[in-house]
PATOR-220505 format. One record per residue (C-alpha): x, y, z. Coordinates in steps of 0.05 Angstrom, whole numbers, always signed. Each point is the difference from the previous one (the first is absolute). Last residue first. Example, Ala and Ser with C-alpha at 12.3 -4.5 7.8 and 13.67 -1.06 7.14 Angstrom:
REC     east    north       up
REC     +273      -21     +143
REC      -27      -69      +13
***
This chain:
REC     east    north       up
REC    -1236    -1258     -397
REC      +36      +70       +8
REC      +27      +33      -54
REC      -65      +46      -10
REC       +7      +27      +71
REC      +66      +31      -23
REC      -27      +37      -67
REC      -59      +27      +36
REC      +47      +31      +46
REC      +11       -7      +75
REC      +12      +53      +49
REC      +58      +19      +40
REC      +28      -25      +61
REC      +26      -69       -5
REC      +39      -24      +51
REC      -36      -67      +16
REC      -37      -26      -67
REC       +0      -63      +17
REC      -15      +10      +73
REC      -59      +40      -15
REC      -28      -45      -46
REC      +11      -56      +52
REC      -30      +42      +53
REC      -60      +14      -47
REC       -8      -71      -15
REC       +2      -17      +68
REC      -64      +48      +22
REC      -38      -42      -44
REC      -33      +24      -67
REC      -64      -30      -16
REC      -23      -30      -74
REC      -34      +60      -53
REC      -65      +23      -16
REC       -5      +78       -5
REC      -73      +25      -26
REC      -14      +53      +54
REC      +52      -35      +54
REC      +27      -61      +17
REC      +78      +13      -34
REC       +0      +67      +44
REC      -27      -28      +61
REC      +60      -56      -10
REC      +49      +51      -16
REC      -26      +41      +70
REC       +9      -61      +33
REC      +71      -15      -18
REC      +29      +59       +7
REC      -26       +9      +81
REC      +30      -73       +3
REC      +63      +30      -21
REC       -4      +50      +52
REC      -29      +76      -13
REC      +20      +63      +30
REC      +75       -6       -1
REC       -3      +22      -73
REC      +53      -29      -42
REC      -48      -46      -36
REC      -52      +53      -16
REC      +18       +3      -76
REC      -10      +83      -33
REC      -41      -12      -67
REC      +40      +41      -55
REC      -17      +27      -64
REC      -63      +37      +24
REC      -60      -14      -47
REC      -26      +25      -65
REC      +49      +51      +10
REC      +48      -40       -9
REC       -9      -81      -14
REC      -53      -46       -9
REC      +11      -55      -55
REC      -78      -34      -17
REC       -1      -73      -15
REC      -34      -10      +65
REC      +56      +35      +44
REC      +74      +16      -35
REC      +44      +36      +44
REC      +43      +66      -14
REC      +14       +1      +53
REC      +43       +1      +61
REC      -22      -57      +49
REC      +10       -6      +77
REC      +42      -38      +46
REC      -50      -36      +49
REC      -54       -4      -37
REC      +30       -4      -67
REC      +43      -52      +11
REC      -58      -34      +44
REC      -44       -2      -73
REC      +59      -33      -40
REC       +3      -57      +38
REC      -72       -4       +5
REC       -9      -21      -67
REC      -60      +26      -25
REC      -64      +30      +19
REC      +24      +62      +38
REC      +50      +10      -70
REC      -46      -18      -46
REC      -48      +47      +23
REC      -76      -12       +8
REC      -11      +53      +50
REC      +71      +32      +12
REC       -9      +62      -46
REC      +48      +53      -15
REC      +24      +51      +46
REC       -2      +78       +8
REC      -15      +41      -58
REC      -71      -27       -4
REC      -13      -52      +59
REC       +6      -65       +7
REC      -58      -59      -12
REC      +10      -33      +74
REC      -70      +22       +8
REC      +20      +40      +61
REC      +56      +37      -45
REC      +69      -18      -22
REC      +33      +60      +26
REC      -34      +21      +58
REC      -16      -70      +18
REC      +71      -36       +3
REC      +28      +25      +69
REC      -46      +21      +53
REC      -65      -41      -44
REC      +38      -58      -16
REC      +39       -5      +65
REC      -75       -2      +40
REC      -25      -54      -52
REC      +56      -38      +11
REC       -5       +3      +77
REC      -76      -32      -12
REC      +17      -53      -45
REC      -65      -49       +7
REC      -50      +59      +23
REC      +30      +47      -53
REC      -15      -58      -59
REC      -74      -13      +26
REC      -13      +71       +9
REC      +29      +17      -71
REC      -49      -44      -31
REC      +28      -20      -72
REC       +6      +34      -57
REC      -43      -13      -65
REC      -47      +60       +9
REC      +65      +42       +6
REC      +16      -30      -72
REC      -70      +20      -36
REC       -1      +70      +31
REC      +69      +11      -22
REC      -14      -28      -73
REC      -73      +44       -7
REC      +54      +55      +11
REC      +54      -18      -54
REC      -59      -11      -47
REC      -38      +71      +23
REC      +61      +25      -16
REC      +18      -27      -72
REC      -77      +17      -19
REC       +8      +76      +23
REC      +66       +4      -36
REC      -19      -24      -62
REC      +43      -64      -15
REC      -67      -45       +3
REC      -29      +36      -57
REC      -76      -31       -6
REC      -30      +63      +24
REC      -74       -8       +2
REC       -7      -76      +28
REC      +65      +11      +35
REC      -35      +46      +42
REC      -49      -51      +21
REC      +52      -47      +25
REC      +46      +52      +29
REC      -63      +18      +46
REC       -8      -65      +26
REC      +66       -7      +12
REC      +15      +71      +28
REC      -58       -8      +57
REC      +38      -13      +66
REC      +26      +68       +6
REC      -31      +36      -60
REC      +18      +80      +11
REC      +71       -2       -7
REC      -11      -36      -66
REC      -18      +67      -23
REC      +54      +37      +20
REC      +49      -50      -14
REC      -22       +0      -73
REC       -7      +78       +2
REC      +81       -1      +17
REC       +8      -51      -53
REC      -25      +31      -62
REC      -27      -45      -51
REC      -72       -3      +22
REC       +0      +83       +2
REC      -63      +17      -42
REC      -45      -50       +1
REC      +35      -22      +65
REC      -22      +67      +30
REC      -82       +3      -23
REC       +5      -79      +21
REC      +17      +24      +71
REC      -51      +64       -1
REC      -54      -47      -11
REC      +13      -50      +48
REC       +5      +61      +60
REC      -56      +23      -26
REC      -44      -70       +1
REC      +26       -6      +73
REC      -20      +65      +28
REC      +15      +17      +68
REC      +50      -65      +18
REC      +34      +12      -69
REC       +5      +76       -3
REC      +68       -7      +48
REC      +31      -61      -29
REC      -17      +30      -74
REC      +46      +62      +33
REC      +68      -41      -26
REC      -12       +6      -69
REC      -26      +66       +7
REC      +65       +5      +19
REC      +27      -30      -57
REC      -27      +34      -42
REC       +9      +80      +22
REC      +78       -4      -35
REC      -31      -30      -66
REC      -49      +50       -7
REC      -57      -29      -40
REC      -41      -13      +71
REC       +9      +78      +18
REC      -21      +26      -76
REC      -56      -51      -14
REC      -32      +11      +72
REC       -8      -73      +35
REC      +29      +28      +57
REC      -45      +60       +9
REC      -66      -41       -3
REC      +29      -43      +52
REC      +18      +56      +43
REC      -68      +34       +0
REC      -40      -70       +5
REC      +44      -14      +71
REC      -22      +62      +33
REC      -53      -34      +37
REC      +32      -72       +7
REC      +66      +23      +24
REC      +61      +43      -35
REC      +35      +42      +54
REC      +70      -43      +19
REC       +2      -46      -61
REC       -1      +58      -44
REC      +60      +38      +21
REC      +54      -30      -51
REC      -47      +22      -59
REC       +7      +68      +25
REC      +66       -8      +15
REC      +17      -23      -68
REC      -35      +55      -35
REC      +38      +51      +51
REC      +71      -16      -32
REC      -48      -13      -64
REC       -3      +71       -4
REC      -64      +20      -52
REC      -45      -15      +61
REC      -55      -46      -13
REC      +16      -44      +58
REC      +13      +59      +46
REC      -67      +22       -7
REC      -34      -63       +6
REC      +31       +4      +68
REC      -19      +60      +17
REC      -75       -7      -19
REC       -3      -61      +43
REC      +29      +35      +58
REC      +50       -9      +47
REC       +0      +13      +72
REC      +16      -60      +37
REC      +52      +40      +36
REC      +59      -55      -42
REC      -43       +9      -62
REC      +10      +84       +6
REC      +75      -12      +18
REC       -1      -42      -66
REC      -27      +50      -45
REC      +42      +53      +29
REC      +57      -38      -10
REC       -9       -2      -75
REC      -22      +70       -4
REC      +73      +27      +34
REC      +36      -46      -46
REC      -32      +26      -58
REC      +11      +74      +18
REC      -43      +37      -50
REC      -54      -15      +60
REC      -68      -35      -13
REC       -6      -43      +47
REC      +30      +57      +50
REC      -68      +29       +4
REC      -24      -49      +37
REC      +50      -12      +50
REC      -14      +73      +19
REC      -75      -21       -5
REC      +19      -60      +50
REC      +41      +32      +45
REC      -55      +15      +61
REC      -11      -77       -6
REC      +67      -10      +53
REC       +8      -78       +6
REC      +73      +31      +40
REC      +31      -73      -32
REC      -29      +20      -78
REC      +30      +65       +2
REC      +66      -22      +33
REC       +2      -58      -54
REC       -5      +49      -57
REC      +58      +52      +29
REC      +45      -61      +14
REC       -5      -30      -72
REC       +5      +82      -32
REC      +62      +11      +44
REC      +27      -66       -9
REC       -4       +8      -81
REC      +40      +71       +1
REC      -30      +56      -52
REC      -45       +6      +52
REC      -75      +11      -34
REC      -37      -45      +47
REC      +30      +59      +53
REC      -52      +47      -15
REC      -47      -48      +29
REC      +40       +0      +62
REC       -2      +70       +3
REC      -78       -6       -4
REC       +5      -46      +51
REC      +38      +43      +49
REC      +56      -44      +43
REC      +56      +18      -57
REC      +52      -63       -7
REC      +70      +19      +28
REC      +62       +3      -47
REC      +65      -17       +2
REC      +41      +56      -36
REC      +44      -12      -54
REC      +73      +18       +3
REC      +28      -15      -71
REC      +76       +6      -10
REC       +1      -60      -35
REC      -72      -30      -18
REC      -23      -43      +61
REC      +10      -66      +16
REC      -30      -10      +79
REC      +33      -55      +50
REC      -24      -41      +56
REC      +48      -41      +32
REC       +8      -58      +57
REC      +46      -31      +47
REC      -20      -47      +49
REC      +28      -59      -18
REC      +69       +9      -21
REC      +29      -59       -7
REC      -12      -58      -32
REC      +39      +16      -67
REC      +68      -22      +33
REC      +31       +6      -64
REC      +22      -82       +3
REC      -63      -16      +38
REC      -49      +32      -55
REC      +37      -34      -59
REC       -5      -70      +40
REC      -69       +2      +14
REC      -13      +24      -70
REC      +38      -57      -31
REC      -37      -48      +46
REC      -73      +24      -28
REC      -46      +41      +37
REC      -66      -13      -24
REC      -49      -21      +69
REC      +53      +44      +29
REC      -22      +66      -28
REC      +48      +42      -39
REC      +11      +75      +20
REC      +62      -10      +34
REC      +52      +52      +10
REC      -37      +64      +23
REC      -27      +60      -24
REC      -74       +1       -2
REC       +4      +57      -41
REC      -61      +33      -18
REC       +2      +44      -66
REC      -44      +74       +1
REC       -9      +29      -66
REC      -15      +70       +3
REC      -60      +41      -15
REC       +0      +31      +66
REC      -59      -31      +27
REC      +35      -66      -15
REC       -2      -56      -50
REC      +23      -66      +25
REC      +56      -57      -19
REC       +3      -73      +43
REC      +56      -39      +13
REC      +68      +34      -10
REC      +64      -42      +27
REC      +51      +41       +9
REC      +37      -64      +36
REC      +49       -7      -59
REC      +20      +76       -3
REC      +36       +6      -72
REC      -74      +44       -9
REC      -41       +8      -64
REC      -57      +48      -20
REC      -29      +18      -72
REC      +42      -64      -29
REC      +57      -12      -44
REC       +9      -44      -60
REC      -55      +17      -43
REC      -46      +52      +24
REC      -77      +17      +13
REC      -17      -72       -6
REC      -67      -11      -42
REC      -67       +7       +4
REC      -66      -21      -29
REC      -77      +24      +23
REC      -59      -25      -42
REC      -68      +35      +16
REC       -5      +53      -50
REC      +27      -27      -59
REC      +74      +11      +36
REC      +26      +32      +68
REC      +69       -4       +7
REC      +42      -11      +64
REC      +67      +26       +9
REC      +46      -51      +48
REC      +54      +21      +61
REC      +30      -49      +36
REC      +13       +2      +79
REC      +69      -29      +20
REC      +41      -45      +51
REC       -6      -64      -34
REC      -23      -40      +45
REC      -52      +65      +19
REC      -33       +5      -68
REC      -42      +57       +0
REC      -44      +16      -58
REC      -29      +71      -29
REC      -52       +5      -61
REC       -3      +69      -18
REC      -68      +28       +2
REC      +29      +68       +1
REC      +79       +5      -17
REC       +3      +36      -67
REC      -49      +55      +28
REC      +50      +32      +56
REC      +29      -44      +67
REC      -39      +46      +48
REC      -74      -15      -26
REC      -16      -69      +34
REC      -24      -61      -37
REC      +47      -47       -2
REC      -26      -68      -12
REC      +40      -38      +63
REC      +14      -77       +2
REC      +18      -15      +68
REC      +39      -72      -30
REC      +41      -39      -39
REC      +42      -48      +42
REC      +34      -38      -55
REC       +4      +49      -57
REC      +54      -28      -57
REC      +74       +5      -23
REC      +22       +9      +85
REC      +78      +19       -7
REC      +59      -48       +9
REC      +32      +36      -52
REC       -3      -55      -48
REC      -73       +2      +12
REC      -44      -22      +54
REC      -64      -48      -12
REC      +19      -25      -61
REC      +29      -65      +30
REC      -22       -6      +65
REC      +50       +7      +67
REC      -28      +63       +9
REC      -71      -40      +22
REC      -18      +36      +58
REC      +43      +71      -15
REC      +54      +18      +38
REC      +43       -2      -60
REC      -13      +79      -12
REC      +60      +30      -36
REC      -11      +73      -11
REC      -38      +54      -21
REC      -54      -46      -22
REC      -41       +6      -68
REC      -67      -43       +0
REC      -24      -32      -70
REC      -83      -17      +15
REC      -29      +23      -64
REC      -68      -19       +0
REC      -33      +63      +22
REC      -65       -8       -8
REC       -5      -69      +11
REC      -71       +0      +15
REC      -37      -25      +58
REC      -69      +23      -28
REC      -15      +13      -72
REC      -13      -63      -26
REC      -34      -46      +51
REC      +37      -60      +25
REC      -27      -57      +47
REC      -72       +6      -21
REC      -32      -43      +44
REC      +10      +34      +62
REC      -62      +50      -44
REC      -14      +61      +44
REC      +69      +41      -16
REC      -21      +50      -61
REC       -4      +60      +31
REC      +15      +38      +63
REC      +77      +21      -24
REC      -12      +49      -56
REC      +28      -33      -63
REC      +67       -5      -36
REC      +28      -39      +65
REC      +71       +0      +22
REC      +70      -43       +5
REC      +62      +42      +13
REC      +79      -32       +8
REC      -18      -74       +6
REC      +40      -46      +43
REC      -23      +15      +72
REC      -74      +16      -28
REC      -22      +61      -26
REC      -53      +57      +18
REC      -50      +46      -36
REC      -72      +20       +5
REC      -49      +48      -44
REC      -26      +68      +35
REC      +10      +39      -54
REC      +59      +35      +22
REC      +32      -58      +11
REC       +3      -54      +59
REC      +53      -31      +40
REC       +8      -65      +33
REC      +55      -38      +37
REC      +25      -69      +16
REC      -26      -63      -38
REC      -44      +24      -59
REC      -77       -2       -7
REC      -49      -58       -1
REC      -69      +37      -23
REC      -53      +14      +52
REC      -42      -30      +46
REC      -44      +38      +44
REC      +12      +28      +79
REC      -54      +52      +32
REC      +24      +28      +55
REC      -54      +35      +39
REC      -14      +57      +55
REC      -23      +45      -62
REC      +28      -35      -60
REC      +80      -15       +1
REC      +23      -33      -67
REC      +45      -60       -6
REC      +30      -36      -63
REC      +26      -74       -6
REC      +31      -33      -48
REC      +69       +3      +42
REC      +69       -2      -10
REC       +0      +79       -6
REC      -51      +34      +24
REC      -54      +46      -11
REC      -50      +46      +37
REC      -69      +20      -28
REC      -14      +74      -15
REC       +2       +0      -70
REC      +67      +45       -6
REC      +33      -57      +37
REC      +13       -5      +81
REC      +60      -46       -1
REC       +5      -44      +58
REC      +66      -28      -33
REC       +6      -75      +22
REC      -20      -70       -5
REC      +54      -57      +18
REC      +56      -34      -41
REC      +59      +26      +37
REC      -22       -9      +67
REC      -25      -69       -2
REC      -59      -26      -42
REC      -73       -4      +24
REC      -42      +38      +43
REC      +13      +68      -24
REC      -69      +34      +14
REC      -26      -59      +29
REC      -38      +27      +62
REC      -20      +68      -33
REC      -24      +75      +25
REC      +12      -13      +77
REC      -15      +56      +36
REC      +45      +34      +43
REC      -16      +53      +39
REC      +45      +57      +13
REC      +84      +10      -30
REC      +31      +56      +31
REC       +7      +57      -46
REC      -50      +45      +39
REC      -50      -59       -5
REC       +3      -37      -68
REC      -47      -50      -10
REC      +35      -68      -16
REC      -21      -47      -53
REC      +24      -69       -8
REC      +23      -48      -52
REC      +16      -71      +22
REC      +50      -53      -19
REC      +43      +35       +2
REC       +3      +70      +21
REC      -27      +50      -45
REC      -15      +69      +34
REC      -68      +42      -18
REC       +6      +61      +30
REC      -50      +48      +32
REC      -46      +60       -5
REC      -18       -2      -68
REC      +39      -45      -36
REC      +89       -6       +8
REC      +30      -65      -35
REC      +52      -41      +24
REC      +42      -62      -16
REC      +49      -51      +12
REC       -9      -14      +75
REC      +49      -57      +21
REC      -27      -14      +72
REC      -22      +71      +31
REC      +24      +18      +74
REC      -12      +64      -15
REC      -48      +45      -25
REC       -1      +80      -11
REC      +68      +14      +22
REC      +19      +80      -13
REC      +71      +17      -25
REC      +19      +77       +0
REC      +59      +21      -50
REC      -18      -12      -73
REC      +45      +33      -53
REC      -18      +39      -46
REC       +8      +67      +39
REC      -62      +20      +16
REC      +14       -6      +82
REC      -51      -37      +24
REC       +9      -58      -51
REC      -41      -55      +26
REC       +9      -79       +0
REC      -62      -45      +16
REC      +12      -66      +12
REC      -33      -69       -4
REC      +43      -52      +37
REC      +30      -68      -12
REC      +33      -39      +57
REC      -51      -54      +23
REC      +42      -60      -17
REC      -19      -42      -54
REC      +71       +0      -34
REC      +40      -19      +79
REC      +44      -31      -54
REC       -6       +6      -70
REC      +55      -56       -8
REC      +43      +50      -42
REC       -5      +46      +50
REC      -48      +57      +24
REC      -40      -22      -61
REC      -61      +48       +4
REC      -14      +24      +70
REC       +7      +77       -6
REC      -57      +18      -48
REC      -11      +59       +8
REC      -57      +35      -21
REC       +3      +76      -16
REC      -50      +50       +6
REC      +32      +61      -38
REC      -23      +71      +29
REC      -22      +48      -58
REC      -61      +28      +44
REC      -48      -34      -45
REC      +34      -60      +15
REC      +49      -42      -39
REC       +6      -73       -7
REC      +65      -53      +14
REC      +17      -60      -19
REC      +65      -52      +19
REC      +36      +44      +46
REC      +54      -42      +39
REC      +19      +54      +47
REC      -22      +65       +7
REC      +22      +63      +53
REC      +56      -34      +17
REC      +16      -10      -46
REC      -19      +39      -68
REC      -52      +62      -26
REC       -4      +46      -61
REC      +66      -17      -26
REC      +14      +40      -72
REC      +11      -32      -70
REC      +20      +50      -58
REC      -22       +3      -65
REC      +21      +29      -61
REC      +44      -56      -31
REC      -29      -66      +23
REC      +16      -23      +60
REC      +68      -26      +39
REC       -1      -22      +62
REC      +62      -17      +50
REC       +3      +65      +23
REC      -73      -10      +27
REC      +28      -64      +37
REC      +57      +39      +39
REC      -59      +51      +22
REC      -43      -51      +30
REC      +48      -37      +41
REC      +19      -72      -14
REC      +71      +19      -33
REC      +14      +40      +70
REC      +16      -62      +25
REC      +23       -8      +80
REC      -64      +40      +16
REC      -50      -44      -50
REC      +18      -57      +47
REC      -11      +43      +56
REC      -69      +15      -33
REC      -17      -75       -4
REC      +12       -9      +72
REC      -41      +61      +26
REC      -57      -26      -44
REC       +7      -68      +30
REC       -3      +21      +65
REC      -59      +47       -8
REC      +10      +76      -13
REC      -30      +39      +60
REC      +63      +49       -2
REC      -18      +21      -70
REC      -53      +39      +29
REC      +50      +53      +20
REC      +39       +1      -73
REC      -71      +10      -27
REC       -2      +81       +6
REC      +77       +2      -21
REC      -20       -7      -78
REC      +63      -32      -38
REC      +41      +44      -35
REC      +51       +8      +53
REC      +12      -77       +1
REC       +9      -19      +70
REC      -69      -50       +3
REC      +39      -41      -46
REC      +65       +1      +39
REC      +63      +20      -29
***
């Protein structure tokens, strides 16, 4: 039976499909020959947790290759289609402008979309969207654009950031565009945040977070992950503590909240990039640990029941599953978590083309799953010969224009897709809704409309018995620039830690020269500074007091040290304010607190050493001019894990700077770059292993993007940069190593490399 003849499909779409492109028609023909490719057939191959069911919300031909989405106030889905991603194992035509932003609507309210509008066409690998005011932010690397919305069509186009994603390949570029509770827009695989103020866009540095997908909890804290990690996250609100680049790691940010990375596929999954390596697959050929974790979601809906609220769901497309994690709040700000089950998953499928890449809360309280539905999800840069063969054997290249969006609901439930009220007073009431999506959208709509008449109702909501409404009211007033000092101080003095935390977090937005004395007095209150939960926040706030009252900032710092010298969270907060002053501050501190094992002393010593090492680095412009192709490859392929300074990135990769592997025997280094390395790996006397870094570094020798001459230049760039000093590697030496290990398709281990003289 033809897809367009299936009786449960929407008839109004059939005529429109006559205009489908040649590519779409050919892929649908392939699908029609094999009914196992249909959305209905794929649904039958899923197993979801008892008490739940998976329903289809949209599928081809309405949507193809969905990678990100958001809902508007009418409950319509705005979906990013990355149609150009890996059309084959060579990535042929990947740069073609085939991406789209489409609006999907369920006009007859049966839960399945039946109408499609193209908002934007001819995009090159688009990856994220965010609705704000009367427009949409769209990430299209390397650019971040803002489009005005005119009758569901793209209007005036404004460039927000020309370097939004100027480094890294398609797997390692910023994404997310999460409009968070604090009214800033955050990204994964990025250290930049954005905010619209009037007609201008503000861009600020923040903590580097994750790889693909980003989410928030009911407190506005951010959670994320990378491809080998289950759930990473922040203990503190997002706008604090990132201003000292010398402090590479700060306690309470980028924490492995759920360190257990075990997965339980429902079928054999040999088609993972390093499936040939020991420990990647179990005896049943099933993936053992995350290898493509993405799209994390802290569920904040009201449909699943209290036991599921604030649970962390994570997609694993390479194993065709979605994991559920239970998160727990400890000691005020510490969050820990564990997998909900052992031996099974929240949702798993035996359809290997089921590729969940992103998860979303919905206006109806359901959990929405974006299924890219295709065989190839590994980018060509890291595609191993092993996986190429797996793709060829099972013809995983096709189909190319399928895509599904599912919604997970309690069994038998018939949730209604809610539309947002337009009346401002009703929007204030919606800030108390049990569904986090509704609360977020109400806050955003109130801010976007800039209606100051609603301020009295928001002020009244600050004292609501519903703490969630009070928190959202606070940040809505902040977004409208109507939050008063009295209101902030009342929040800071609240008996509720949930309110007090937000009061402390909002101070940077409202404090100025005129009112700073009042805030300084409040932060010095013995009851507040004596509260272990508040202490890190007070430490972070010193940054904002410093330019207004340096003495008060210094006194507050000393007061925190007196009480919390051995608290690593307070230490990180204090050091975040000491950019380029760490060594001098530490020297004075040791006179009063000589115990070098105190948390404040160990953190200062570590950061001072980082700074001293930075000063010893070579001039990067000189090295880049010497190896222009090498630096380009490094930025696109290596930098996103090893860092621009070569010192590695927490939870991703170890340092290259001063590494014995980089500066040592070239016959050990070349194989690593060509074929990859599986950890643990010792670097400078420290053994790096999971979860401190990812367990495996992929090689690039199988990529047809890079010739041996290019790889030689990359290695020479690395061996000459920062404080590295090693002799040159020639193209011939790379070719010789490639020939020596001809036919090898697996990464090296440290033990293997140690046998090379």
